[in-house]
Each structure stands twice: as structure tokens, then as C-alpha cells.
C-alpha positions as CSV (number, residue, x, y, z in Angstrom):
1,M,-11.3,35.0,-6.5
2,A,-8.8,32.4,-7.6
3,K,-9.6,30.6,-11.1
4,L,-10.8,27.0,-10.3
5,K,-10.9,23.7,-12.3
6,S,-12.2,20.1,-11.7
7,I,-9.5,17.6,-11.8
8,T,-9.4,14.2,-11.5
9,L,-7.0,11.7,-10.1
10,N,-6.1,9.1,-12.4
11,P,-4.1,5.6,-12.5
12,A,-0.3,6.3,-12.9
13,G,1.6,3.8,-15.9
14,C,2.3,1.2,-13.1
15,A,1.1,1.8,-9.7
16,V,3.6,2.1,-6.3
17,D,2.6,0.3,-3.0
18,L,4.2,0.5,0.3
19,S,4.5,-2.0,3.1
20,D,4.1,-0.4,6.5
21,G,4.8,-3.2,9.6
22,S,5.1,-6.9,9.3
23,E,6.3,-9.4,11.9
24,R,9.8,-7.8,11.2
25,G,8.8,-3.9,12.3
26,L,6.2,-1.8,13.9
27,Y,3.8,0.4,11.7
28,V,5.0,3.8,10.9
29,E,2.4,6.9,11.1
30,Q,1.5,8.0,7.3
31,D,2.3,11.8,8.3
32,Y,6.3,10.8,8.8
33,I,6.5,8.4,5.4
34,L,4.8,11.3,3.5
35,R,7.3,14.2,4.8
36,K,9.8,11.7,4.1
37,L,8.7,10.9,0.3
38,G,7.0,13.7,-0.7
39,R,3.8,12.1,-2.2
40,P,1.3,9.5,-1.3
41,H,1.5,5.8,-2.5
42,R,-1.1,3.9,-4.4
43,A,-1.9,1.5,-1.8
44,V,-0.3,0.9,1.9
45,N,-0.3,-3.0,2.8
46,I,-0.2,-3.8,6.5
47,M,-0.3,-7.4,7.9
48,Y,-2.3,-9.3,10.2
49,C,-3.2,-12.5,11.0
50,Y,-6.6,-14.2,12.4
51,Y,-6.9,-17.6,14.5
52,P,-9.8,-17.4,16.7
53,N,-10.2,-20.9,17.7
54,D,-6.4,-20.9,19.0
55,E,-6.2,-21.4,22.9
56,A,-3.8,-18.2,23.2
57,W,-5.8,-16.2,20.3
58,P,-5.7,-12.9,20.6
59,K,-2.1,-12.2,21.7
60,R,0.6,-12.1,19.2
61,A,2.3,-15.8,18.8
62,Q,5.8,-14.4,19.9
63,D,3.9,-12.9,23.5
64,A,1.8,-16.0,23.8
65,Y,4.2,-18.4,23.3
66,K,7.4,-16.5,24.9
67,D,9.0,-19.6,26.1
68,M,8.9,-21.8,23.1
69,D,12.2,-22.8,21.5
70,V,12.1,-21.1,17.9
71,S,14.9,-20.7,14.9
72,F,12.6,-20.0,12.5
73,A,10.3,-16.8,12.1
74,W,7.5,-18.9,11.9
75,D,7.9,-21.9,14.2
76,Y,5.2,-20.5,16.3
77,P,1.6,-22.7,16.7
78,Y,0.4,-19.5,14.2
79,D,1.6,-16.6,12.3
80,N,3.6,-14.1,14.0
81,Y,1.8,-10.5,12.4
82,F,-0.2,-8.8,15.2
83,P,-3.5,-10.1,15.6
84,Y,-6.7,-9.0,13.6
85,L,-9.0,-7.9,16.3
86,G,-12.0,-8.0,14.5
87,G,-14.2,-10.7,12.6
88,K,-16.6,-12.5,15.0
89,D,-16.9,-11.3,18.9
90,G,-14.4,-8.5,17.6
91,N,-14.4,-5.3,16.9
92,T,-13.2,-2.6,15.0
93,E,-11.8,-0.1,17.6
94,G,-8.2,-1.6,17.7
95,E,-5.8,-3.0,14.8
96,P,-5.9,-3.1,11.9
97,F,-8.4,-0.5,11.9
98,T,-6.8,2.5,13.6
99,C,-4.0,1.7,10.6
100,M,-6.4,1.7,8.3
101,R,-8.1,5.1,9.2
102,D,-4.7,6.4,9.4
103,I,-4.3,5.1,5.8
104,R,-7.4,6.1,4.0
105,R,-7.2,9.9,5.7
106,H,-3.9,10.6,3.6
107,G,-5.5,9.5,0.2
108,Q,-3.8,6.0,-0.1
109,D,-6.0,3.0,-0.4
110,V,-5.5,-0.1,1.9
111,I,-4.3,-3.5,1.5
112,L,-4.9,-5.9,4.3
113,T,-2.8,-8.5,4.3
114,L,-4.4,-11.4,6.4
115,T,-3.0,-14.8,7.6
116,C,-6.6,-17.0,8.5
117,D,-7.0,-20.3,9.8
118,P,-8.6,-22.2,7.0
119,K,-11.1,-24.3,9.3
120,I,-13.0,-21.2,10.3
121,T,-17.0,-21.2,9.5
122,D,-18.8,-18.9,7.1
123,D,-20.1,-16.7,10.0
124,H,-16.6,-15.6,10.6
125,I,-16.0,-14.5,7.1
126,I,-19.2,-13.0,7.5
127,A,-17.8,-10.7,10.1
128,I,-14.5,-9.8,8.7
129,A,-16.2,-8.8,5.3
130,K,-18.9,-6.5,7.2
131,D,-16.1,-5.2,9.4
132,L,-14.1,-4.1,6.1
133,R,-17.0,-2.6,3.7
134,P,-16.9,0.9,5.6
135,F,-13.5,1.0,4.3
136,G,-13.5,1.8,0.2
137,R,-12.2,0.7,-2.6
138,M,-9.3,-1.8,-0.9
139,M,-8.0,-5.1,-1.3
140,L,-7.5,-8.1,0.9
141,R,-4.6,-10.3,0.4
142,M,-6.0,-13.4,2.2
143,N,-3.3,-16.0,2.7
144,H,-0.8,-15.3,0.5
145,E,2.3,-17.5,-0.5
146,C,-0.3,-20.1,0.0
147,T,1.9,-22.6,-2.2
148,G,4.4,-22.4,0.4
149,N,4.6,-24.5,3.9
150,W,6.2,-21.9,6.3
151,F,2.3,-20.0,7.3
152,S,0.4,-22.3,10.1
153,F,-2.4,-22.4,7.4
154,N,-0.9,-24.8,5.0
155,K,0.3,-27.0,8.0
156,R,-3.1,-27.0,9.0
157,A,-5.0,-27.9,5.4
158,S,-4.0,-29.7,2.5
159,Y,-3.3,-27.4,-0.8
160,Q,-6.6,-28.1,-2.2
161,E,-8.4,-27.2,0.8
162,I,-6.4,-23.9,1.2
163,A,-7.6,-23.0,-2.5
164,D,-11.2,-24.4,-1.6
165,F,-10.9,-21.8,1.1
166,Y,-10.0,-18.8,-0.3
167,V,-13.0,-19.5,-3.2
168,R,-15.6,-19.7,-0.3
169,F,-13.7,-16.8,1.3
170,T,-14.1,-14.3,-2.1
171,R,-17.5,-15.6,-2.9
172,I,-18.6,-14.3,0.9
173,V,-16.8,-11.1,0.7
174,H,-17.7,-10.3,-2.6
175,E,-21.5,-10.7,-1.2
176,Y,-21.1,-8.6,1.8
177,A,-18.2,-6.1,1.0
178,P,-18.3,-5.7,-2.7
179,N,-16.3,-2.9,-2.1
180,V,-13.3,-4.9,-1.7
181,S,-11.0,-6.4,-4.1
182,M,-9.1,-9.8,-3.2
183,I,-5.9,-10.8,-4.0
184,L,-4.3,-14.3,-4.9
185,C,-0.8,-14.4,-4.1
186,A,0.3,-17.7,-5.1
187,G,2.8,-20.0,-6.7
188,A,4.7,-18.5,-9.9
189,A,6.2,-20.0,-13.3
190,D,9.3,-20.2,-11.9
191,N,10.6,-23.6,-12.9
192,K,13.0,-23.5,-16.4
193,R,11.7,-27.3,-17.0
194,S,8.1,-26.3,-17.3
195,E,5.6,-23.7,-18.2
196,K,3.2,-24.4,-15.1
197,I,2.8,-22.6,-12.1
198,E,3.5,-24.6,-8.7
199,K,0.0,-26.2,-7.8
200,E,-1.9,-24.7,-10.5
201,D,-4.2,-27.7,-10.6
202,E,-5.4,-27.3,-7.2
203,F,-5.6,-23.2,-7.4
204,I,-7.5,-23.3,-10.9
205,E,-10.9,-22.1,-9.5
206,A,-9.4,-19.6,-7.6
207,F,-7.5,-18.1,-10.4
208,N,-10.7,-17.5,-11.8
209,V,-12.9,-16.4,-9.1
210,T,-9.9,-13.9,-7.6
211,D,-9.8,-10.0,-8.4
212,I,-6.1,-9.6,-8.7
213,W,-3.3,-11.9,-9.0
214,S,-0.4,-11.6,-7.4
215,I,3.3,-13.4,-6.7
216,D,5.7,-12.5,-3.9
217,K,9.1,-12.2,-5.5
218,Y,12.6,-11.1,-3.7
219,I,15.4,-10.5,-5.4
220,A,17.5,-11.0,-2.5
221,L,16.4,-12.6,0.6
222,N,17.7,-13.6,4.3
223,W,15.0,-15.8,4.9
224,G,16.7,-17.2,8.0
225,W,16.4,-13.6,9.6
226,P,16.5,-13.1,12.2
227,Y,18.0,-16.4,13.7
228,E,20.5,-16.7,11.1
229,V,23.1,-13.9,9.8
230,A,23.6,-14.1,6.1
231,E,27.4,-15.4,4.9
232,K,28.9,-16.7,2.3
233,S,29.3,-20.1,4.4
234,N,25.8,-20.7,5.0
235,R,22.6,-21.0,3.1
236,Q,18.9,-19.3,4.3
237,H,19.5,-16.7,1.7
238,M,19.2,-15.8,-1.7
239,R,20.4,-13.5,-4.8
240,N,19.1,-13.4,-8.0
241,T,18.6,-10.5,-10.4
242,A,16.1,-7.9,-11.4
243,A,16.0,-9.0,-15.0
244,S,15.1,-12.6,-14.0
245,T,12.6,-11.4,-11.2
246,Y,10.8,-9.6,-13.5
247,N,10.6,-12.4,-16.0
248,C,9.4,-14.6,-13.8
249,A,6.5,-12.2,-12.8
250,K,6.1,-11.8,-16.6
251,K,6.0,-15.5,-17.3
252,T,3.4,-15.9,-14.6
253,F,1.1,-13.2,-15.6
254,E,0.9,-15.5,-19.1
255,R,0.2,-18.6,-17.7
256,L,-2.6,-17.5,-15.6
257,K,-4.0,-15.8,-18.7
258,H,-3.8,-19.3,-20.0
259,L,-5.2,-21.1,-17.3
260,C,-7.8,-18.6,-17.4
261,G,-9.1,-19.0,-20.9
262,G,-7.1,-15.7,-22.3
263,K,-9.0,-13.4,-19.5
264,T,-6.7,-11.0,-18.0
265,K,-7.1,-9.7,-14.2
266,P,-4.6,-7.1,-12.6
267,M,-1.0,-8.8,-12.0
268,V,0.8,-7.1,-8.7
269,M,3.9,-8.3,-7.1
270,S,2.8,-7.9,-3.5
271,E,6.3,-8.0,-2.0
272,L,9.4,-7.1,-3.5
273,N,12.7,-5.6,-2.7
274,A,16.5,-6.7,-3.0
275,D,17.5,-7.7,1.1
276,G,20.0,-5.6,2.3
277,D,21.1,-8.2,4.5
278,V,22.0,-10.1,1.4
279,T,23.0,-6.9,-0.7
280,G,24.5,-4.7,1.5
281,P,23.2,-1.1,1.0
282,Y,24.7,0.1,-2.1
283,D,23.9,-3.0,-4.3
284,Q,20.2,-2.8,-2.9
285,V,19.9,0.8,-4.7
286,K,21.4,-0.5,-8.0
287,I,19.2,-3.5,-7.9
288,M,15.8,-1.7,-7.4
289,K,16.6,1.1,-9.9
290,N,17.4,-1.6,-12.4
291,F,13.8,-3.1,-11.6
292,F,12.2,0.3,-12.0
293,K,14.0,0.7,-15.2
294,L,12.4,-2.5,-16.7
295,V,9.3,-2.0,-15.9
296,K,9.3,1.8,-17.1
297,N,11.0,0.5,-20.1
298,D,8.6,-2.3,-21.6
299,P,6.6,-1.7,-24.1
300,E,3.8,-4.5,-23.3
301,S,1.8,-2.9,-20.5
302,W,0.8,-5.7,-18.8
303,F,1.8,-5.2,-14.9
304,S,-0.6,-2.8,-13.0
305,G,1.7,-2.4,-9.8
306,F,4.1,-3.5,-6.7
307,C,4.7,-3.2,-3.7
308,F,8.0,-2.4,-1.7
309,Y,8.7,-4.4,0.9
310,Q,8.9,-2.4,3.3
311,F,9.1,1.2,5.0
312,R,10.7,0.3,8.1
313,D,12.3,-3.0,9.4
314,D,14.1,-4.9,11.8
315,G,16.4,-6.2,9.2
316,R,17.8,-4.6,6.4
317,L,14.6,-4.9,4.5
318,G,13.5,-1.1,4.7
319,L,13.7,2.3,3.2
320,E,14.5,3.1,7.1
321,I,15.7,0.3,9.6
322,T,14.5,0.3,13.2
323,D,17.1,1.9,15.8
324,P,18.1,-1.0,18.0
325,N,17.7,1.4,21.1
326,N,14.5,3.0,19.7
327,P,11.8,1.3,17.8
328,N,10.0,4.5,17.0
329,V,13.1,5.9,15.5
330,G,14.6,4.7,12.1
331,I,17.8,4.9,10.5
332,E,17.4,6.1,6.8
333,Q,19.4,4.0,4.2
334,P,20.7,5.1,1.0
335,M,17.7,3.5,-0.6
336,L,15.0,5.5,0.5
337,A,16.7,8.7,-1.2
338,A,16.7,6.4,-4.5
339,Y,13.4,5.3,-3.8
340,R,11.9,8.6,-3.2
341,D,13.3,9.5,-6.6
342,L,12.2,6.6,-8.5
343,I,8.5,6.8,-7.7
344,N,8.8,10.7,-8.4
345,D,9.0,9.9,-12.0
346,D,5.8,10.7,-14.0
347,F,5.6,7.1,-15.1
348,F,4.9,5.8,-11.5
349,K,3.0,9.0,-10.5
350,P,-1.0,9.1,-10.2
351,D,-2.0,11.0,-13.6
352,I,-4.0,14.4,-12.5
353,K,-6.1,15.6,-15.3
354,S,-7.7,19.1,-15.5
355,G,-11.1,19.7,-16.5
356,R,-14.0,22.9,-16.9
357,Q,-13.5,25.8,-14.5
358,V,-16.0,25.3,-11.6
359,K,-17.4,27.6,-8.8
360,L,-18.0,27.3,-5.3
361,P,-19.6,25.4,-3.9
362,V,-18.3,22.7,-5.4
363,R,-18.5,18.8,-4.8
364,L,-15.4,16.8,-4.4
365,R,-15.5,13.1,-4.5
366,W,-13.3,10.2,-3.4
367,G,-13.6,7.0,-4.9
368,S,-9.8,5.5,-4.3
369,S,-6.4,7.1,-5.0
370,E,-7.1,5.8,-8.6
371,D,-10.3,7.6,-9.3
372,A,-11.1,10.9,-7.4
373,E,-12.4,14.3,-8.4
374,G,-11.1,17.3,-6.9
375,V,-10.4,21.3,-7.4
376,S,-7.4,23.2,-8.7
377,M,-6.2,26.7,-7.5
378,E,-4.2,28.6,-9.9
379,L,-1.6,30.2,-8.0
380,N,1.0,33.0,-9.4
381,F,4.1,33.4,-8.5
382,K,6.4,36.2,-9.4
383,S,9.5,34.0,-8.7
384,D,10.8,31.5,-6.3
385,P,9.0,32.4,-3.0
386,V,10.1,33.4,0.5
387,F,6.8,32.3,2.3
388,A,4.0,29.9,0.4
389,E,1.4,28.7,3.0
390,A,-2.4,28.4,3.4
391,N,-4.6,29.3,6.3
392,F,-8.0,27.0,6.9
393,E,-10.9,29.2,8.3
394,G,-14.6,28.7,8.6
395,S,-16.1,25.3,7.2
396,L,-12.4,24.2,6.1
397,E,-11.1,24.4,9.4
398,D,-13.1,20.7,9.7
399,A,-11.7,19.6,6.0
400,N,-9.5,16.3,5.7
401,L,-7.7,17.4,2.4
402,M,-4.7,16.1,0.3
403,M,-3.0,18.7,-1.9
404,E,0.1,18.8,-4.4
405,L,2.0,21.7,-5.0
406,N,4.9,22.1,-7.6
407,G,5.2,18.2,-7.3
408,M,4.8,17.7,-3.5
409,W,1.7,16.6,-1.4
410,F,0.9,18.1,1.6
411,Y,-1.6,16.6,4.3
412,K,-4.3,18.9,6.3
413,A,-6.1,17.1,9.0
414,P,-9.6,18.1,10.4
415,G,-8.9,20.8,13.0
416,V,-5.2,22.2,11.0
417,K,-5.5,25.7,10.2
418,F,-2.5,26.1,8.9
419,V,-0.1,24.4,6.4
420,D,3.0,25.6,4.7
421,F,4.2,25.1,1.3
422,M,7.7,25.9,1.4
423,P,9.4,22.3,1.3
424,A,7.6,22.4,-2.6
425,F,10.8,24.4,-3.3
426,F,13.7,23.7,-1.4
427,G,14.8,21.3,-3.4
428,K,13.1,22.8,-6.7
429,K,13.0,26.2,-7.3
430,L,11.4,28.4,-9.6
431,G,13.2,29.7,-12.3
432,G,10.9,32.7,-12.6
433,E,7.2,34.3,-13.0
434,T,5.3,30.8,-12.9
435,K,1.7,29.7,-12.7
436,L,0.9,26.7,-10.3
437,N,-1.6,24.7,-9.6
438,L,-2.5,23.8,-6.1
439,N,-4.4,20.3,-6.8
440,I,-7.0,19.7,-3.6
441,F,-8.8,16.5,-3.0
442,A,-10.9,15.7,0.0
443,P,-10.2,11.6,1.3
444,P,-13.0,10.8,4.3
445,A,-12.0,12.8,7.1
446,T,-12.7,9.9,9.4
447,G,-11.3,7.3,6.9
448,E,-14.2,5.5,6.6
449,N,-16.9,6.1,4.1
450,N,-20.3,7.7,5.2
451,P,-23.4,5.0,4.7
452,M,-25.7,8.0,5.2
453,Q,-24.5,9.1,2.1
454,G,-26.7,6.7,0.2
455,S,-26.6,3.9,-2.8
456,G,-22.6,3.6,-3.6
457,W,-21.6,4.7,0.0
458,D,-19.2,2.1,0.4
459,M,-17.5,2.6,-3.0
460,D,-17.5,6.6,-2.8
461,Y,-16.9,9.1,-0.4
462,L,-18.5,12.9,-0.8
463,Y,-17.3,16.2,0.1
464,V,-19.2,19.7,-0.5
465,M,-16.3,22.5,-0.7
466,M,-18.1,26.1,0.2
467,E,-14.7,28.0,0.7
468,L,-11.1,27.9,-0.6
469,P,-8.3,28.3,2.0
470,K,-6.2,31.6,2.1
471,V,-3.0,31.3,0.0
472,R,-0.4,33.5,1.3
473,L,2.4,34.2,-1.2
474,R,5.7,36.6,-0.5
475,F,8.8,36.6,-3.0
476,E,11.2,38.4,-0.3
477,P,12.2,38.4,3.4
478,I,10.6,40.8,5.6
479,M,13.1,43.5,6.2
């Protein structure tokens, strides 16, 4: 019998999230992303819109108004994200719920970015909250970049009305889905002539009722995409520095702290990148490395996390760019390999702490990607393996597991009987005889928490492990 210990999954020094799909690209399944990057993220951000009172709803704007003359990404009558198909008179069979289940099965939390008609009534908000309650400790970023003027919701209401709608939305979500944390992505303290945040007077109550503070801040961006190619001769793009962008976020945090009477909340950057359309692929890598370095070396722990936008992009904002011949194919950019190295720095990785020795059966608890209880199996390696694999029999065949070995994470879906661990050693060989822990966690198999588990079901998912995988280690090829 292998030596078993309880383990806990805890927050990183700074969380790293990933955006996956938007108006600029299709959603990419988590199996593919995990194999490309070798580890899960704290959370995955997906972007949708909800304009149920519009005549063309629920078609995507570019399809509903395909004959419309458009010269800017947000010129349509409502935002050109994929439609949120839940809510009042909707259902949770389609998007974004298929994506949310995929994200949570793979041991990550959901960030749902939702642009929303500010004129909807409370019954719509209640329906959305009820949709989201089974998805555990997720985050909802509603009407982001709300001090701007490009999204449809900003064209339908004043800034004060947008702020009041956010407060109403937040209070209803807190009542009907207490597992959901609200992200307010508003203005930044970016003006050197004033300490004030843009529209701070209108949003003061919203800053206080929200759970998480956020800004979107690109270090470089071609906002004219896809209608304008960034050149020195035109103006719908910008380039800044990693330091000025980081300092802007920090200044915003300090101002929000002041506005909320000294109270602090988690501070995140919900969209961050250096657009390769402006910088090219090599400077993009340099800029983002500088940003990661600034975060890691700051002695003040004020910054909770940031979201890289995005995995695969139709332009050059992605770790991959979409193959124009086939949208299901990505073309890896230099940023992908650099990003993989950056997020595998211990400072940006979730912390796994070892506890007491345990025996089977053992209960595993999944609260979130920053709060989970699992189990570790001690494995003895004589040298670098030639074969390292696990078979899952009996009750384990139906288990949904996330496993970490030698710094690399692996997913086992329900029904899967075999996992090959050898990729964990291809670029990270062992020097000799070594003991390694196979760390095992059990996120919800369906992607949703189970109300039948009783009190606290919306916060924690429970799984009882009755047996261990059969691990096969061999250190010589078969002759």
C-alpha cells in the first residue's frame, strides 16, 4: 500500500487567469489548453452578452445584422459576444454552460464576463443568479469597462444608471447565488493631473458593494482591429510600458481603498496583454516578461491576480492565433512558450501543502482552485522512468480527477481508465533515485456542484475515494 497523506490546494502568491474565447476568437477546450501549458489556471474567463428585450435576440449580433455597415467592433445594436442562453425563459443546456462545465471539471474556477442590458427587470437577474448557483465559487464580471462609451449598455443608460444597475444586480446575486463573487471592472486612476478615478462619484456605491475590484489595461492594443491594421500612419492603437501599466493598477487600488474608507478588496486586472498587432511577436514576449517580473518583485502584496487575454485570438492578442484556413486550429506564437515558463514559476503557481497520513477511504473536498483537499501518493523512482502510467479500475473508473506529478498536471475524465504520466519527465528528467508525490484532487465530475450533498453544496463538492490508481513505473525499456 502506497503511503498516503492529506494535501490542501492554496492560493498562489499572485493568481493567473486565462481568457478563452470572445468576440475575437472561439472557445478552446480545456484538454487542449492543459496539454499546451502543463497546468490549470486559477480561473478561466469566458465572455457573453444578454440583451433579451432586443428583437433579434438571441442571435449573435454579427449574424443578426450581417448586412449592417460596420467599421468598429462595437457598432452593432448590441454587443457582439456570443449570447448568454440562460436567464428568464432560457435554459442551461447550451452556452455558456457547456464551457463552464468544461472549465470546472478541469479544476479551474469560472469567470463569466457578461454585458447586459441595464433595463432588464429583477426577474431576469434572479434567473441568471439561479443559473449560476450550481457552478460553485465562480466570479461574475458584469458590464465591464463600464466607464467607457463603446459597449451597448453605455449607449442605453447614463453612467449613474449603469452604476445603480450594478448595485442592484450585485445585491440580487448575493441573495440568490451566494457562491458567486462580483467583479466590478470600472475606471482607472490613469490621469496624471488628478488622483481621481474616472466617474468615481457615480460608482462610489458600486465600489463598496462589489466583491472584487478590477481594471482592464492593455500594455499595447490595436482597438481598431479588425477594421484597421496598426501602422505608424494611423491612430487606433497605442503602446505603453509594463511599468506604467502596473503602476496604474496600483494607483487605482490605492484610490479605491481611500474611497472605501480604508477597506481593501481583492484587486485584479481582468484583461491584460501586449497586442502583437502593435508590438510584433518578440517585443510582446519582452513586455510580458517585464510585467511578470514587476508583480513578483513588488514587496507590497496588494495585487491578487491578472487575466491574460487570450488563449487563441483571431488577431494577435493570443498565445495562439487562429489559423485563417480553419478556426479549430491554432498557430503557436513565441508568447506561448514564454508564458508557459512564466506561469510555472512558484510565485504564480497554487501552493500544495502536505498534511497528516491518511487511510482509505478518504474524503476529498473541492471548494475552488484556491481551496481544495486532496490526497498524495508517494512514488519511488529508481531513476528517470521509461514508463510511468496509472490505471483506474473499480469505482475510480467513473472518477473525475486532476493530478500533479513532477510539476505537471494531468486530467482524468469519468470513464477514462488510463493516464500516461511520461510527459512530466520529457523536459524535466530525474537525476537519480527520487521520491515524488502524485497529488490527486477531485473537482465535480459534471462541472456542477450537487445539491443532494446538503448544506454548503454550492460552496463545496465532495468525493469519497475508495481505492487508489494502479501506478506502473519501469526504468528500462523492454528488451
